[in-house]
C-alpha positions as CSV (number, residue, x, y, z in Angstrom):
1,X,91.0,99.8,95.1
2,X,93.9,99.0,97.5
3,X,96.7,101.5,97.8
4,X,100.2,99.9,97.6
5,X,103.5,101.6,98.2
6,X,106.8,100.0,97.5
7,X,109.4,101.5,99.8
8,X,113.1,100.8,99.9
9,X,113.6,100.8,103.7
10,X,116.9,102.3,104.6
11,X,119.3,100.8,107.1
12,X,118.7,101.9,110.7
13,X,115.0,102.7,110.2
14,X,112.2,100.9,112.1
15,X,109.5,99.2,110.0
16,X,106.8,101.1,111.9
17,X,105.2,104.5,112.0
18,X,105.0,104.9,115.8
19,X,107.9,106.5,117.6
20,X,110.6,104.2,119.0
21,X,113.0,106.2,121.2
22,X,115.4,108.2,119.0
23,X,115.3,105.7,116.1
24,X,114.1,106.7,112.7
25,X,110.7,105.3,111.7
26,X,108.6,105.1,108.5
27,X,106.9,108.3,109.5
28,X,110.0,110.3,108.6
29,X,109.8,109.0,105.0
30,X,106.2,108.3,104.2
31,X,103.4,110.9,104.6
32,X,100.4,108.8,103.5
33,X,97.6,108.3,106.0
34,X,96.1,104.9,106.5
35,X,98.9,102.7,105.1
36,X,100.7,100.0,107.1
37,X,103.7,97.8,106.4
38,X,102.9,94.3,105.2
39,X,105.7,92.6,107.1
40,X,108.8,94.1,108.5
41,X,112.5,94.3,108.1
42,X,114.8,94.6,111.1
43,X,116.2,98.0,112.1
44,X,119.6,97.0,110.9
45,X,118.3,95.7,107.5
46,X,117.5,97.4,104.3
47,X,115.3,96.4,101.4
48,X,111.9,96.4,99.8
49,X,108.9,96.9,102.1
50,X,105.3,96.9,100.9
51,X,102.8,99.2,102.6
52,X,99.1,99.0,102.0
53,X,95.8,100.3,103.2
54,X,94.2,96.9,102.5
55,X,93.9,95.1,105.8
56,X,93.2,91.7,104.2
57,X,96.2,92.0,101.9
58,X,98.4,93.1,104.7
59,X,97.3,90.1,106.7
60,X,97.8,87.7,103.8
61,X,101.4,88.9,103.3
62,X,102.5,89.4,107.0
63,X,100.6,87.0,109.2
64,X,102.5,83.8,110.0
65,X,99.4,81.7,109.7
66,X,99.3,82.4,106.0
67,X,102.8,80.9,105.5
68,X,103.5,83.0,102.5
69,X,107.1,82.4,101.3
70,X,109.4,85.3,101.3
71,X,112.8,85.7,99.7
72,X,115.7,87.5,101.3
73,X,119.2,88.1,99.9
74,X,121.6,88.7,102.7
75,X,125.1,89.7,103.0
76,X,127.1,88.0,105.8
77,X,130.6,88.4,107.1
78,X,132.9,85.7,105.9
79,X,131.8,82.7,103.8
80,X,128.8,80.6,104.9
81,X,129.6,77.0,105.4
82,X,127.4,73.9,105.0
83,X,126.7,73.9,108.8
84,X,125.4,77.5,108.9
85,X,123.3,77.0,105.8
86,X,121.9,73.8,107.3
87,X,121.0,75.6,110.6
88,X,118.8,78.1,108.6
89,X,117.0,75.1,107.1
90,X,116.0,74.0,110.6
91,X,115.1,77.5,111.9
92,X,117.1,79.7,114.2
93,X,116.5,81.5,117.4
94,X,116.4,85.3,117.2
95,X,115.8,88.0,119.9
96,X,112.1,87.9,119.2
97,X,111.7,84.2,118.9
98,X,112.4,81.3,116.6
99,X,112.2,81.5,112.9
100,X,110.4,78.9,110.8
101,X,112.7,76.5,108.8
102,X,114.0,78.2,105.7
103,X,115.2,77.1,102.3
104,X,118.8,78.5,102.3
105,X,121.5,78.4,99.7
106,X,125.0,79.9,99.3
107,X,124.6,82.0,96.2
108,X,128.0,83.5,96.0
109,X,128.4,85.7,92.9
110,X,130.9,88.3,92.0
111,X,129.7,91.5,93.7
112,X,130.6,95.1,92.9
113,X,131.9,96.6,96.2
114,X,130.4,99.9,95.2
115,X,126.9,98.2,95.1
116,X,127.3,97.5,98.8
117,X,128.1,101.1,99.8
118,X,125.6,102.2,102.3
119,X,124.5,105.7,103.3
120,X,123.8,105.5,107.1
121,X,120.7,107.3,108.2
122,X,121.3,109.0,111.6
């Protein structure tokens, strides 16, 4: 049976086990041999990350050829306008390449400022 770990990846942690300079990695939080992340979150992102020892499942979730939809809730500075939401629906260029077109929507809702408090990992 596949082993699955749901991990709330903190801000400023790499989504990998191997060392990356002086940056924190998953190895500092997860001491389970043989599991690997199914996907990734950027170093400066936080959120749910699935780790598994099932290579086929990891491939199904993470490999771009599988085109498995993923949902992200993001916090941005300022208010998104129609143009910025439209750009996401066409795909954007990131440091590591272009994203696929995304379904994007402005989902402004009242937010408790305390819910956004972040403990920075150093």
